[in-house]
N, C-alpha and C positions, 0 to 999 in steps of 0.2 A: 891496679894496686895489688901487689903481691901479698900472699897470706902472711908472711913474716912482718910486712909493713903494717898490716891490719892489727896483728898482735901487739906491735910496738905502740900503735896509736891507742888501742884499748887499755893497755897496761899503764901508759903515761896518763891517760884520763883518770885512772884510779889513783895512781900514786902522786900525780902532780909534782913529780921530782925526777929529773933526768937520771940522777945517780941510782936511786932506788929502782927505777924502771929498768935500767941496764943490768942491775944486780939480779933482779927477778928473772930476766930473760937470758942471763949469762952472755951478754954482749957488752961492748964498751959504750960509755956515754956518747962518744962521737958517732957511733952507729945509730943510736937513738936520734940524735940531733939530725943526722943525715937523712934518715927515713922521714922524719916530720917535715923537714924542709922540702923534700921531694914531693910529699903529698900536698903541701901548701902551694908549690909551683903548679901542680896539675890542677888543683881546685881554683887557684887564683885568689886565695884569701888566707889570712892567718887562722890557724886552728887553736893555737895557744899564745897567750901573752906571757913573755918571759921578762923577768927583772932579775936583779942580783939576789933578791930576797925570796921571790915566790914565782910559781907558775900557775896560771889559771886558764880555763878554757874560754874561748871567744864564743859568741852566739852561733857562728858558723860551725865551730867545733862541737857545740852542744847538739846541733841538728844532726851532724854526721854521726855522733855517738848514739843518738836515739835510733837512727836507721841501721847503723852498722852492727851494733852489739847483738840484736836478735838474729841477724843473718849469720854472724860468726858462731853464735851458740848453736844455731841450727846445723851448721857444717860440722861442728864438733859432735853433736848428738848423732848425726848421720854416720860419721866415721865409727863411733862406738857401736852403733847398731849393726852396721854391715860387718864389722870385725867379729861381733858375737855370732852373726849368721854364718859367716865363713868358717868360724871355729866349729860350729855345730854341724855344718854341712859336710865336713870331712867324715869319712867312714864308709861303711858298706851297707847297701840296701839290697836285700834279696827279694825278688818279685816272683811269686808263684803264678804261673800262667797255664791255662788250659788250651792245648792244641796250638792253633795258629795265632793266638792273641798277640804275640810279640810283633807279628807283621802289621797288624791293624793298629797297634799302639805306637807305631813309629813316630807320629807327630808328638805325642806326649813324652816319649823317651828322649827324643831329640831336644825338645824344649827343656826337659829336666836336666839333661847333661850340659846344655849350654849355660844354664844358670848355676849349676853346681858341678863344675869340672873336676873338683877334687874328690867327689864322691865316686866310689866304685859300685857299679850296678851289676848284680848277678841275677841269673834266672834259674828257676827250678820248675819242672813240670809238675802240675797238680792234676790228678785224675778225678773225674766226676764220681768215682767210687768212694772217694773220701775228700770232699771239697774243702772242708774246714780243718781237717786234722793237722796238716803241716803248719797252718797259721796258729792254731791253739798250742801246738808243741813248741813254737818259737823257731821253727826251721825256716820260715819265710816271714817277711815283715808285712807284706800285703799280697793280695790275691786278686786276679781278675776272674769274675764268675758271672753266670747269668742270674737274672733277677726273677722272682723276689728273694731276698735274704731277710729272714726275720729271726735273727739270733740276738739275744739280749747282750751278749758280750762282744758283739762285732758292730763296727761302724760302717755304713754304706756311703760311699762317695757319689759323685755325679755319674750320670750315665755316660759311659765312654763312647758307645756307638750303638746303633741298631741296624738290623739286617733282616731280610725275609727268612721265613722258615720253609724248608723243603721236606719232601718225603723221599728217602733213599730206598730204592727197590732194585732187585736184580735186573740185569739187562733183558733177560728172557721172561720177566714177570708179566702177567697180563696187564697190569697197570702201566707198564713201561711205554705202551703205545699212546697213552693219553698225554695231552699237553699240560694239564694241571688236574689236581684232585682236591677233595674236601677232607677235612678232619674226620668226617663221618666214616670214611673208608677204613679207619683204624679198627672199627668194630667188626670188619670182615677178615682181619688178618692178625697174625701173631706179631707182637713187638718184643724186643729184648727186655729182660728184667735187670735193672741196674743193681749190682751187687755191692754192698758196702754200708758203712755207717752214714746213711743219707736221711735227712729229715723227710718225713712223709710229704709235707707240703712242697718241698723242693723237688722230690721225685715226681710228684703229680704235675708240677709245672713243666717238667721235661717230657714225661710220657703220661698222658691223662689216664685216669682209671676208667673213665667213661667217655663216650663220644658226646658231642653237643646234644644229640637226641636222647642220651641216657643209656646207650648200649654199653655193655661191659667190654673193655679192651683187654684181650687175653695176653698174659705174659708168657714168654717162652724161656729159653735158656738164659742163665745169669751171665752177665758180662761186666767187665771192670775197666776195659780200655777201648779206645776207638777202633783199633785194629781187630779186636775180637768182634765188634759189631760189624765192621766191614766184611770180615770173613763170613759171618752169619748171614748177612744180607746177600752177599754175592752168591752164596750157595742156595739161595731161595728159601731159607728156613725162617726168615722174618723180614719185616719192613721196619724202618726206623725214621723218626723225625730228626732232621739235621739242619742247623743254621746254614746260611748260604756260604759260609766259609768252607764248609765241607765240599761243596761243588767247586769253589775256587781253588782249593789247595789239594783236593783229593779226587780229581777227575780220573776215572778209570773206565776201561771198556766193558767191564763186567757189572757195573752198577749205573743206574740212571737216577738223576735228581729231579723230582717233580715239584713245581711250585704248589703250595697249599693255599688255595684261594681265600679261605676264611680264617687263617691263622694270624694272630697278632704278631707284630714284629718281635724278633729276639732282641733283648736289650742286655748289654754287658756293663758291669760297673766294677770299680775298684773297692775292695773291702779290706779292713784291717782290725786288729784287736783294739778295742777302746782304751784299754789300760796300757797299750804300748804304742801310742801315737807319737813316735819319735820325730825330731825335727826333719829327718829325711823322708819319713812317711808323709808328714804334712806337706813337705815340699813337692813330693810326687802328686799328692792330691791337688795341690794348687796348680801344678802344671797341667793336670787333666782338666781342671776348671778353665784355665786359660785357653786350652785347645778346643773346648767344646762349644757348641752353639745351643740355641734354645731347644732344638729337637734331639739333642744328645749325640748328634753325629760329629765326628772329629773334624775340625778345620785343619787343613794342611798348609795354611798360609801364615802360620805363626812364625815370626822371625826367630831364627836360631842359627848358631854358627857351627854346630856340631851335628854330624849325620850319624845315623845308626844303621849298621849293616847286620841283617839277621837272615839266617838260613831258613830253608823250608821246614815246615812242621805240620803234623796232622791236626785236624780240627775235631773237636768233640761233638757227638750227637747230642743236641739239647734244644729244648725250648726255653727261652728266657723271657721274663717279663718284669717290669717295674710296677709295683702296685698290684691292683687286682683288676683284671680285664673282664669282659663279659663272659668269656670262656671260663675263666676261673670261677666266676660267680655261678655259672651253670653247673660246674662240677660240685661246688659247695652245696648248691641247692638240690 
């Protein structure tokens, strides 16, 4: 049964008059009669009793009306809903990313673009020296960042992914010969000082003020970009904690990445301004939820018809966490 024939049946059931039904649907009475006869042939029973004076529904017609009307209304509601979604899905979404996050967000971005092909997706690099500034200034709509984020004006989405934490040292550094190290070694070396408007809790999550045993971690030169840290470490002037993306995207002969045995995994999440949760921002958050699993790692098997091609990009040095780990509690205590 075609949609137009369904409309004819439902309208005739309301009007019980072929002429008025045809007038409402802007068709001829003959078209109405033809559609009803076609339906009756398929069903094998009369839907309406016609006389020269009146039209009334048969018991079979009553049953069909009861079943068909809710289904038709559901189709109409669905069409209205998706039309509204499509109208709001058009536009531009600017995503702030730290380092190589675009590479690791490929499943989310692919899923988002497949569901919202009319939306334009733009990218802007956000530095750890000012993690929330571009978001609050309205220069980006959402940002990927390490956790925790405890800002009253920002909403934190699902964990996008998690990865190990490494310690980056110079290739000729005494630690470079070891297979792995503990966070406790930070008390023996200088680490960079992150320069910029950074909340203290956020900086402490990146570079702890003290080791697990309580020793002071000495700060060295101020840095604002990954390349500044890379130069500082390669020269042997500091060591720095780096998520595993640093090793994957910035492998160089003059630095070595050592696994940190006792460090919790780095967790990354999507955040946005609570008062600017636009339909596209919510759509991106939904895509992230669809692509994630219970551990926060991105699934790459989510069906999508659009691929995302992204060039290489440096990764930021950072420790990220969601919630409060045992290490965070030890720092607090």
